[in-house]
C-alpha positions, 0 to 999 in steps of 0.5 A, spaced: 500 500 500 505 504 501 509 503 495 502 505 491 501 511 494 508 513 493 508 511 486 501 515 485 505 521 489 511 521 484 506 520 478 502 527 480 509 530 481 511 528 473 504 530 471 504 537 474 511 538 472 508 537 464 502 541 465 507 547 467 511 546 461 510 551 455 509 546 450 503 543 454 500 549 455 497 549 448 494 542 449 492 543 456 491 551 458 491 552 466 487 557 470 491 561 475 489 557 480 490 551 477 497 553 475 498 555 483 496 548 485 500 545 480 506 548 483 504 546 490 504 539 487 510 539 484 514 541 490 510 538 496 508 531 493 516 528 492 517 531 499 511 528 502 513 521 499 520 522 502 518 523 509 513 517 509 519 513 506 524 515 511 519 515 517 518 507 515 525 505 514 531 510 512 535 505 509 530 502 504 526 508 504 531 512 500 531 506 495 524 505 495 523 513 493 528 513 488 526 507 485 518 508 485 520 515 482 524 512 476 518 508 474 513 513 475 517 518 471 517 512 465 510 511 466 508 518 466 512 519 460 509 513 456 502 515 458 503 523 456 506 521 449 500 516 448 495 522 450 498 527 446 499 523 440 492 521 440 490 528 441 494 531 435 492 525 431 486 528 427 490 534 426 495 530 423 490 526 418 487 533 416 494 535 414 496 529 410 489 530 406 491 537 404 497 534 401 
């Protein structure tokens, strides 16, 4: 259960980080409140996960925190690549039909 929550916190961090990037703002525009929330999530979620890992077992907690962060990063990168590709597919088809 702990590993799943840590993984989820890392996923929230990476999605928030991607939402704040300028190239992603075209696909998913954010309001001022959403931007502030994304900044808070990006800063606090990994710290909360690290605190929980260190509280349970300091030596194993660091490895768990780093390992789940890596797995979550790859998972979110693949999911966002699929989502963005799927979302831009109609525009790409329209460009091919015009050519």
